[in-house]
C-alpha positions in Angstrom: -11.3 -2.4 22.5 -14.0 -3.6 20.1 -15.2 0.0 19.8 -11.6 1.1 19.4 -11.1 -1.2 16.5 -14.6 -0.6 14.5 -13.9 3.1 14.8 -10.7 2.6 12.9 -11.9 -0.1 10.2 -15.3 0.8 9.5 -14.6 4.0 7.4 -12.3 2.2 5.5 -14.5 -0.8 4.9 -17.6 1.4 4.4 -16.1 3.6 1.7 -14.4 0.7 -0.1 -17.6 -0.9 0.0 -19.4 1.9 -1.5 -17.2 1.7 -4.5 -17.9 -1.8 -4.7 -21.7 -1.5 -4.5 -21.4 1.3 -7.2 -19.3 -0.8 -9.7 -21.8 -3.9 -9.3 -24.8 -1.5 -9.6 -23.5 -0.6 -13.3 -23.3 3.0 -12.8 -20.3 4.3 -14.8 -17.2 5.0 -12.7 -14.4 6.4 -14.6 -11.7 4.2 -12.9 -9.0 5.3 -15.5 -9.2 9.1 -14.6 -9.8 8.8 -10.9 -6.5 6.7 -10.7 -4.7 9.3 -12.7 -6.0 12.2 -10.7 -5.1 10.3 -7.4 -1.7 9.3 -8.7 -0.5 12.5 -10.3 -2.1 15.3 -8.4 -3.5 13.6 -5.1 -0.7 11.6 -3.9 2.1 14.0 -4.2 0.0 16.8 -2.4 -1.0 14.2 0.5 2.8 13.4 0.8 3.8 17.1 0.9 0.8 17.7 3.3 1.6 14.8 5.8 5.3 15.4 5.9 5.1 19.2 6.3 2.5 18.9 8.9 3.9 16.3 11.2 7.1 17.3 10.6 8.7 13.8 10.3 12.3 13.6 11.6 15.1 12.2 9.0 16.0 9.6 11.7 12.6 8.2 11.5 11.7 8.5 7.7 15.3 6.8 7.1 14.5 3.9 9.6 11.1 3.4 7.6 12.8 3.2 4.3 15.1 0.9 5.5 12.8 -1.2 7.3 10.6 -1.3 4.1 13.4 -2.4 2.1 14.3 -5.2 4.3 10.6 -6.1 4.4 10.6 -6.6 0.6 13.8 -8.5 0.6 12.5 -11.1 3.2 8.9 -11.1 1.3 10.8 -11.8 -1.9 12.6 -14.7 -0.3 9.3 -16.1 1.0 7.6 -15.5 -2.4 10.2 -17.5 -4.2 10.1 -20.5 -1.7 6.4 -20.5 -1.9 6.5 -20.5 -5.6 8.7 -23.1 -5.9 6.4 -25.2 -3.4 3.1 -24.2 -5.2 4.4 -24.8 -8.8 3.5 -20.9 -9.8 5.7 -19.1 -11.9 8.1 -16.8 -9.2 7.3 -13.9 -11.5 3.6 -14.4 -10.4 4.1 -14.9 -6.6 7.1 -12.5 -6.0 5.5 -9.0 -7.0 2.2 -10.2 -4.9 4.4 -11.3 -1.9 6.6 -8.1 -2.5 4.3 -5.2 -2.9 1.1 -5.0 -0.7 -1.7 -2.4 -0.8 0.0 0.0 1.4 -1.8 2.9 -0.5 -5.6 2.5 -0.8 -5.9 0.5 2.8 -2.3 1.0 4.5 -2.7 4.8 4.6 -6.2 5.2 5.7 -5.8 2.6 8.4 -2.4 3.9 9.7 -4.3 7.4 9.9 -7.3 6.1 12.0 -5.3 3.8 14.1 -2.3 5.9 14.9 -3.2 9.3 14.1 -0.8 12.2 11.8 2.2 10.9 12.9 1.2 7.2 12.2 0.2 8.2 8.6 3.5 10.5 8.0 5.3 6.9 9.1 3.1 4.9 6.8 3.5 7.5 4.0 7.8 6.9 4.3 6.7 3.2 3.8 4.6 3.6 0.8 6.8 6.2 -0.7 10.1 3.5 -0.3 7.5 0.5 -1.6 6.3 2.2 -4.4 9.3 3.5 -6.0 10.8 -0.3 -5.9 7.2 -1.4 -7.1 7.4 0.9 -10.2 11.0 0.0 -11.1 11.9 -3.7 -9.7 8.2 -4.6 -9.6 7.5 -3.7 -13.1 10.6 -5.3 -14.1 9.9 -9.0 -12.2 6.2 -8.9 -13.6 7.6 -9.0 -17.2 7.0 -5.0 -18.3 9.4 -2.8 -19.4 10.3 0.6 -18.2 12.9 3.5 -18.7 14.8 5.6 -16.6 13.0 8.5 -18.2 9.3 6.7 -17.2 10.7 6.6 -13.7 11.6 10.3 -13.4 8.6 11.5 -14.5 6.6 9.0 -12.0 4.6 11.5 -10.1 5.5 9.1 -6.7 9.4 9.8 -7.2 8.7 13.5 -7.8 6.8 13.7 -4.5 9.6 12.1 -2.9 12.1 14.6 -4.3 9.8 17.4 -3.2 9.5 15.9 0.6 13.4 15.4 1.0 13.9 19.3 1.8 11.2 19.2 4.1 12.7 16.2 5.9 16.3 16.7 5.8 16.7 20.5 5.6 13.6 21.2 7.9 12.0 23.4 5.1 8.5 24.8 5.7 5.9 25.2 2.8 4.7 28.5 2.3 1.2 28.8 3.8 -0.6 29.1 0.5 1.1 26.0 -0.8 0.6 24.3 2.6 -3.1 25.2 2.4 -3.3 23.9 -1.3 -1.5 20.9 -0.6 -3.9 20.1 2.6 -7.1 20.7 0.3 -5.6 18.3 -2.7 -4.4 15.7 -0.4 -7.9 15.5 1.6 -9.3 13.9 -1.7 -6.9 11.2 -2.1 -7.4 8.5 0.3 -11.6 8.6 -0.1 -11.0 8.4 -3.7 -8.5 5.7 -3.1 -10.8 3.5 -1.0 -13.7 3.9 -3.7 -11.3 2.9 -6.6 -10.5 0.0 -4.6 -13.8 -1.0 -3.9 -14.4 -0.6 -7.7 -11.4 -2.5 -8.7 -12.4 -5.5 -6.6 -15.8 -5.3 -8.2 -14.2 -6.1 -11.4 -12.4 -9.1 -10.2 -13.6 -12.4 -11.1 -12.5 -15.4 -9.2 -11.1 -19.0 -10.0 -9.8 -21.6 -7.7 -10.7 -19.9 -4.7 -8.9 -22.1 -2.5 -5.4 -21.8 -3.6 -6.2 -18.0 -3.9 -7.3 -18.2 0.0 -4.4 -20.2 1.2 -1.6 -18.1 -0.8 -3.6 -14.8 0.0 -3.6 -15.9 3.6 0.4 -16.9 3.8 0.9 -13.3 2.1 -0.7 -11.2 5.2 0.4 -13.4 7.9 4.1 -13.7 6.7 3.9 -9.9 6.0 3.1 -9.4 9.4 5.7 -11.4 10.7 8.2 -10.2 8.5 7.5 -6.6 9.3 7.6 -7.4 13.1 10.9 -9.3 12.7 12.4 -6.2 11.1 11.3 -4.0 13.9 13.0 -6.0 16.2 16.2 -6.1 14.2 16.0 -2.4 13.8 15.0 -1.5 17.2 12.4 0.8 16.1 10.0 2.7 18.5 6.8 1.1 19.3 4.9 3.5 17.0 7.2 2.8 14.1 7.0 -0.8 14.7 3.4 -0.8 14.9 3.0 1.0 11.5 5.6 -1.2 9.9 3.7 -4.6 11.0 0.5 -3.0 9.9 1.7 -2.2 6.5 3.4 -5.3 6.0 0.2 -7.0 6.9 -1.7 -5.4 4.0 -3.3 -7.8 1.4 -1.7 -7.8 -2.6 -2.1 -4.6 -4.1 -4.7 -4.3 -6.9 -1.8 -2.8 -9.1 -0.1 -6.1 -9.2 -3.1 -7.3 -11.2 -2.9 -4.5 -13.4 0.8 -5.4 -14.3 -0.2 -9.1 -15.0 -2.4 -8.1 -17.4 -0.3 -5.8 -19.2 2.5 -8.6 -19.0 -0.2 -11.3 -19.9 1.3 -13.0 -17.0 -1.2 -15.3 -15.4 -3.5 -12.4 -14.2 -6.3 -14.7 -13.0 -3.9 -16.0 -10.4 -2.9 -12.6 -9.4 -6.8 -11.7 -9.2 -7.5 -14.6 -7.1 -4.6 -13.3 -4.8 -5.8 -10.0 -4.8 -9.2 -10.8 -3.8 -8.7 -13.4 -1.5 -6.2 -11.6 0.6 -8.3 -8.3 0.8 -11.1 -10.7 2.0 -9.0 -12.2 4.6 -7.6 -9.2 5.7 -11.1 -8.3 7.2 -10.2 -11.1 9.6 -6.3 -10.5 10.0 -6.2 -6.8 10.2 -8.5 -6.5 13.4 -6.2 -8.9 15.2 -3.0 -6.9 13.9 -4.5 -3.7 15.3 -6.0 -5.3 18.5 -2.3 -6.0 19.5 -1.0 -2.8 18.9 -4.0 -0.7 20.4 
């Protein structure tokens, strides 16, 4: 069991650790360029490649999308209650509780733990959550967005491209499938490297409250994911991916939005860093349960 857990988590932590060490060493890392490359090219290619390769059926995709939305509602309620009890503004805690790091960490761990089909289910969760994060999440944080900006978002475009594959059983031409595989292959390593670099740039304050609230986020996320899986009667693999994705730490993107809106970015940075550190202890327990 320990060997299986190590095989799943070691690549994720090692690659993120390389990114962290790279940033701490002072060597330049073009974060903005890499993030834009991953978002506009790598992620859409990964979505098309994964969904075309695994042929995720429409029932599984719809179930995972619905489960993701229910998890967001449950975590929004939890975030609102915790914000009232802690005295923090709800605009700070709601996005942190609702939008975990399902991309940088969730996708690679799902791949290594549950294989290609697990990755496809994780992509369905990630797509659904990303659309809400780039709309409702931005609005909650206090930043403005527009319908035009949403329609130009690469995640939305990749979702539109995936719909015929899922619901109409279309197959990509061989040349396009190979291109998507090639471009999608760079996405997960670059995501993990950028995660490590981003964590290295965050400075902690008030570590105690960050550990408490970050711990609540990942534990409640796993509990809500399990409850939603039970409610919807999901298959074992679907439920495992759902719980894993729901248990992820606070996404770094929440910190970037907090900075953009000037909405307590230091508090959000605390939540990102502390929940990520705690996830190194929490995620092995989650995986041990399902593996």
